[in-house]
N, C-alpha and C positions, 0 to 999 in steps of 0.2 A: 506493500501498501505505499508505496513512495512517491509516486507521481502521481499528483492531486488529478481528480476527476470533474469536470466541471457538468458533463451531462449527468444530471442528480440521479435519474433510471441505472444507469451503469455505476455512480459513484457508489449506491444505496443496494446493490446486486456486487458490486467488491467487496463493499462490508460484510455481507451477509458473509459471503464466499470466507473474506478473513478470519469470520469468527466461527464457523466452520473449523479451517486449519489449524488454529489454536486449539481447539477444543480436542482433534485429533492426536495432540502434540501433550496433553494432559494426564497424570495420571489417573488410573480406574477407580479411583474411589465410590465408595458411596455418595456422600456429598459431592464430587468433582462429577458426578452421573448427572445429579436431580439439577444442579446447579448449571451444567453444560444444556441442559434439554432447556429448561426455559430461556438462558440465552438464544439459543435456536431459532426458538418460536419468535422472541423480540424481534433478533433482528434480521432475519426473513420478513416478518409483515412490517418492517418497515419503508421497504419498496413494494412488497404490495401491497401497501394499502398509496402510496404514491401511483402507481399503477394507476389504483382505482380513482385517484384524486383528479388523474390528467384524463381518465374519460368519465367523468360525472356529466350530469345534466344540465347543475345548477352551480351557483357560486357559494351557494347554501351546503350544499353535498361534496365541492369542492374543499372546504375550507373545512367540515367536518373530519375528512378522510385525512387531510396535511394536521389536524391535532390529532388523528390517531397515531400517525406514523412521528410528530413527536413526542409520544408518549410512551410511543416502544421504544423512540432513541434513548430515552432516559429510563427506561425500564430495563434496556441493552446493557449502559452501563454501569448500572444500581448491579448488576449480576457479575460485570466483568470485575467490581470493586471488589466483589465477596472471593472470586476466582481470582484475583491479583492477591488478598490476603492470603487465603490459605496457598499460596502456588506462586510463593516470594518467586521460585527460580526462573519464572517465568515473565519478572517485575517489565523489562521493558518492552516487549511483546504487546502485554498487556496494557500497558500506559500507551504506547501507540493505539491500541482499540479504544481505548477510553477516549482519548484527543479525539478521536475519529467520531467518534459514537455523539461526544459533545456538540462538535460541529454540526455535523447534520441536526441538533435538535435545532442551534441558535439559527442555522439555517429555516427551518420551517418554523420557528417563529417569526423570522425578519417575513418570509411569504404569507403570512397568516395575519400580523400586521399589515401587510400592503394589503390583502383583502377582506378586510374585516367586514362582517356581515351584520 
């Protein structure tokens, strides 16, 4: 994830894939498995809801879907923070994913603000 993506659909897809690659490296403990399941759901939902937003029929639905993407971004960061504390040996990689998750949240917040309904 070193190169920044400016197409948000691509960027959210890359984030979801990077989270899955990261999860594959973690030790297989009960807590890592359960927390990873939550991260998979949240990280994938960010882009899926953004795609839905782009296909929305109204401005209200567009903003609603963006709010879900923003919420899922915050949730992904939450699970990454938990995994970061439990698996300090992956600190650098985890913090890079946390940074990207926070940036996605800020992007969605900015778009929502622009389209306030």
